[in-house]
N, C-alpha and C positions, 0 to 999 in steps of 0.2 A: 204357611197358608192354612187357614181354618175354613170350614164350610161357611161360617158366618161371614168371613172376609170375602170369600168368593161370591156369595150372594149379594154382598154390598157392591162389589165391582160390577156384577151383571145388572144391577139396578140403574146404572148410569150409562151414558154413551161412551163410545171409544174416545180416547184422548191421547195426549202425548206419552203417557205411561201405561196405557191399556189398549190392547188389540184383541179382537175376536176373530177366530178362524172357523168358518163353517166347514168342518171336515168330518166325514162320517166313517171313512175307511183308510185314510192315509194322511200323512203330514203333507200339506200343500207346499209346492216348491217355493212360493213367495214367503213362507214362514221364516226361511233362513235369511232373507233380505230384511225382514222385520227384526230378527235377532241381531243382525249387524247394526241396524239403525238404533235399536234400544241400547246396545252396548256402547255405541258411539255418543249417545246423548245422556239421558238421565237414568237409564234402566227402566224396568217396569214388568208388567205381567202380560203374557200371551195365553189366551184361553181357547183351547180347541174344542169344538162341538157346540158352539154358539153362533147365531147369525149376527149380522152387522148391528142389530139393535140390542144384542145381549140376551136374546131369547134362546134357551137351551134347545138344541135340535138332537143332541145325543151323538154318540159314537158307537159303531157296531162292536159289541163285546168281543166278537171273534177276531177283530182286527187290532185289539189293544196291544197284544204282545209284539206283533210285527211293527206297529207304529212306534213303540218305545225303543225297540232294537234299532230300527232305521234312523230314528232321531239321534240316538247316541252315535251311531256309525257316521252319519253325515257331519255331526259337530266335530268329530275326531278325524275327519278326512281333510288333510291340508290343502287338497285341491278345491275343496268346497269352502272351508272357513280358515282364515288366517288372521291371527293365530288360532289354533284349535281351542275349542271351549269344552268345559265340563259342566253341563246343566242337567237337571233332572225333571221328569214329568210327574206330577202328583195327580192321583185319580180321585174324583169325587162323583157323587150321585146327587143330582138336583132335580126334583120333581120327576123321579123315575128315569132321568136321562143321565148317561155317563159322560163326564167331561174330563179333560186333561188340562192342567194348569202348569205353566212354566214361569218361574221368576228369572228374569235376565238382569244381572247386576251391571252397573256402569263399569266399563273396562278402563284400565289405565293406559291402554294404547289403542290405536285405531284398528277396528276389526273389519276385515274385508270378506265379502261373500262372492264367490266366483271371480275373484280378482277385482271386484268393484267396491266402492266405498258408499255406504248409505248413511243418511242422517234422518232424524225423526222430527216431525213437526205435528201440529194438531191435525193436519189432513192425512197423515200417513207417512210412508217411507219415501225418501227422495234419494235418487242416485246423483251424487255430487262429484263423481270421479273426474269429470271433465270440467270442473269449476275450480281452478287453482286457488282462488281467494278463499272459497268455502273450505277446501281441504286444508289450507294453511291455517285458517282460523280454528279448525277442529284440532289439529296437532298442537297449536298454541294453547288451546283450552285444556288438553290432556296434560301438557307439561305443567300448567299452573295448578292442577288438581292432584297430581301424583308425582312421586319422585322415583319410583322403582324402575322406570324406563329411562332414567338418565343414562346416556351413553358415555362409556369410557373408551375412547377410540384407541388408546394405547395399551389396553388390557389385551394380552395375547393368550393363546392356548396354554402356554407354559405357566401362566399366572393362575390357572384354574385346576381344580382337582378332578380330572377326567377319570381317575381311578375309582371315583365314587359311582360312576355310571353302571357298572355291573350290578351293584347293590340296588340302585334305583330301578333298573330294568326288572330285577327279581320282584321288587315290591309292586311294580306296575303289572307284571304278569300275574301275581297272586290276586290282584284286584280285578283285572280284566285281561285274560290271555289273548284277546283279539285286538287289543289296542293298537292303533296305527303307529305309535311311537316305537313299538317293539320291532317294527320292520325297517326303521330308519337308521341311517348312519348317525354318529354322535352329533355332527354339525347340523344335519337336517332336523334332528330332535330339538336342538337348541333354537333353531329358526322357527319350527312349528310351535314350540312352547312360548315364543315371544321373547326369548332370552338373548337373541342376537337379532338386531333390527337396524333399520335405516331411519334417521330423523329427517322427515321430509321438509322441515323448516330450515335446518342447517346443512343438510346433505351428509351428515356424519353417519358412518356405519360402524357397528361394533357391538361388543357385549355390554349389556346394561347393568344397572345396579341389582336387579333381580337375579341375574346370572352370577354376579359377584357374591351376593349374600347366600345363594344356594350352593355354589360350587367353588368359591374363591379360596385360595390358600390364605392362611392366617395373616401373612404379611400383606397380601392384596387387599383383604378386608380392612385392615388397619389403615391402609393408605386411602382407600375409597370411602370408607365409612368410619372415621376415627372415633366417633362417640359410641360405637356399638359395643355393648357388653350386657350380659345377663348374669345377675347375681343370685345364686341359689343359697338360701340360708336355712339351717335347721337349728331352732332355738327352743329348747325344752327345759333342760337343767340350768344352763347358764343363760338366763333371760336378759342379762345386761348386755351380753355380746352374742355369742353363738356357740353351739356344740360342734357344728360341722358347717363348712362353707365351700362353695364351688363357684369360681368366677369363669364364665364361659365367653370366649371371644372367637370361636371357630365358626365354620359354616353352619347354616341352618339345619342341614341334614344330620350332621353329627351332634349339633346342639340338642336336637330333638331326642336322640338316643341318650345323651348324658342327663338331660333333665328328667326323662322318664325313669332312668335308673335311680336318680337321686330320690324321687318320690317313692319308688318301690322299696328302697332301702329303709326309708324313714317313716313309712306309714304301714298300717296293717292291711292285709288283703281280705276281701270278703267275696264269696262266690254265691251266685244265684242262678237258678235254672231259667234261662231265657231262650225261647224257641227250642226247648228240649236240649239246650247246650249249657253245660256248666260254665258260667261266664264270670270273669273278674270285673266286678262293678268298679273297684278302685282304678283299674287300668283304663276303663272307659272314661271316667271322670278326669283322670290325669291326662289322657290323650287330648281331651277338649281344652283343658287348661293350658297345657304346653303348646298346642297348636296356636291358640289365641295369642299367647305372649310372644311367640316367634313370628307369626304371620301378619297379625293385624296391628303392628306397632309402627310408629313414625320413625323411620331410620334417619331422618334429617336432624333429629334431636339428640343431644348428648345425655339426656336423662337415662340412667341405667335401669333396664327392666329388672324387676325383682320377683323371685318366687320364694315365699317364706312359709316354712312349716313350723307351727307351734303345737303345743300339747293337744289342743282341741280344734285347731283351724289350719286350713291351707289357704294362703292368700297370694295374690299376684298384683303387680303394679306395672304399667307400661305407658309411655307417652303415646298419645294418639291424636288424630284430627277428628274431634267430635262433631257429629251432625245433630246432636241433641244433648240435653243436660238432664241427668237424673237416672233413676233405677231402670233397668231393662227388664220388663216383664214378658213372660212367655207369649201371652196373647197379643201384646202390643208391638212386639218386635218386628221391625222392618229391616231385613238384612241389607248391609252395605259393606262391601269388602274394602278394607283400607289399602291392601296391596293385591289386586286381583290376579296378577301373573303368578306371584308366589303362592297365593291361596289355591289357584287352579292346579299348580304343580303338586302341592301337598295333597290335594284331593285325588288326583290321578294316582299318586303313590299309595293312597289308602290311609294316609296319616291324618286326615281331617275329613269332615263330612261336607256335603254341599252347603253353600252359604245359608246360614240360619238354622241348620240342623244341630249345630253344636250347642246352641242355647236350649233347644228342646231336649237334647240328651242330658244336659246338666239338671234341668228341671225334673226330668223323668227319673234319673238314677241317684241324685243326691239324697232324696228322702229315704231311699232304700239303704244306702250306705250309712247314713247318720241317724237312723231310727227317727225320721220325721223332720229333719232339718231341711232348709231350702237354700239354694245358691243365691248369693247377692251379687248382681252385676251392676256397676255404677259407671256411667259414661260421662266423662268430662275431659279436660286436657290430660289428666291422668286417668286411664281406664283401670278400674279395680274389680277384682273378683274375690269373693270370700266363700269358702266351702267348709261347712261344719263337718268334722271328722268323726263325731261320736254323739251319743245321746245327750251327754252333758252340754255339748255345744248347741245341740238342737233345742234343749230346754232353755239355755241362756238366750238364744236367739228368739225363742217364743216369748220369753219374759220381756225382751227389749222391743218387740214389734207388735205384740197383741195387747189390747186394752184390758185392764183389770176389770173386775166386776163393777166397782164404783165408777170407773172411767166410762164403761159402756152405758151405765145409767145416766151419767152426765151427758153423753152424746145423744142419747134418746130424748132427754129433756130439752136440749138445744134444738134438735130437729123438730120437736113439737112446738117450740116457741122460740123463734130466733131473737126475740127481744128480752128473753129472760136475763135477769141480772145475776152477778156472782153472789150477791147477798141472798137472793131467793134460792139459789142452788145450795148455798151453805146452810140455809135454814131447813131445807128439805132433808139434809143428811145430819143435821144437828152437830155441825162442826163450824169452826171459825172460817173467816174469809180467806186467810192465808193458806189454809189447807186446800181449798178449792183452787186457788191460784197455782199452787204447786202441782196439783193434779192436771190442770190445763197445760202447764209447762211441760209435763211428761207426755201428755197427749200430742203435743206439737211435733215430737220426734217420731210419732207413729202414724198420725193422720194429718190432713190439712184442716186446721182450725185456727180461727183468729177472731178478735173482737174489734169492731170499728167504733171508736169513741164518738166520732162525729154523727154517725147514724144510730148508735146504740144498738147495733145488730151484729149477730154472729154469722160468720161464714164457716161452713163445715162440710166435709165430704160425706 
């Protein structure tokens, strides 16, 4: 969320994906009903400190710390929210007033508040608990959109790696020593995390695909998700094949450790002083890349996820369910979790950030690591990430994406006269027509530019 985005939201009325809460000193009780409704529908933004018309009324600065703490505690209280959620509040100042904004992603399973089920419509939040048809439709909609909550009724405790839970609990404690999961039994933790559930359409109870992918034994994973594999390749000297390769088919918790180690072995480390701490920029970038390739993939596809390290580049590919097509830019990005249960579990462990923060981190730290390079994130059926690893890659990227001096002048000429002809442009530069056509062809890979022969006009960004 940016300040500009927040101002844009406040300039419009409340709608199915936007809710205002006029709260000056505490999180209102009905905010959690709205969070349930947003999670169960399309997701959206809840803005605290604005009235029903979107006019900022502000929050008492002395109450901010308690509001944030209570917000986190309530979301992680299984008696309040089921499954528990990991959301964050962002602080902004608009016209001298302090506001808090929370992005609520669409969940992969039905989220209850105080044991009740809420849905969202244009008029607000609706309690549909006592409406069997609406509840059934909601569960059916979730099943159609996500597969991580597919229940495997014959998966038993012996099919899972409960020996990983001590490590998981240590990671959770390092992130938040007061987290509710630390006080629960193993089974209650699985239920609270949404890994053990009941399908209200079929009546089945059991561990779901998220539980299998996070904690399943290798044989269990191969049976429940036979297409799952992550292929890590190091290709520098032997560019035709590879210098090192790691094929990973184990649970996501150990897969994360193996992929992080693979990157650490085959890339150089760089430390920078961040918040007075000597910090590994490489590890921050690797963390975001690895979390993305493990958490936000489509497990129903047999397409193998790939992590490839080349001399100048770190690249990943994984199959996904795209919501848009094209490059993901930092300022345009609207977070949408592909597997919310798994994403939430990784966030609670401290192995990923809240939804959307990973993109921000890549844009923030990649230029530091690569001496000016930028991350490239491209969303389609195959989601791709490219990270430049050094100055050479950054300069290669710059040459491939930035307009040359003559290309910039061609762009300026077209912007001034949309009907200018190729011959007129060629005459201006004292070159032939074919040279300008080659320049325009190169420009098409960098900016949006086209010539309509019917209207004899250019379109250009």
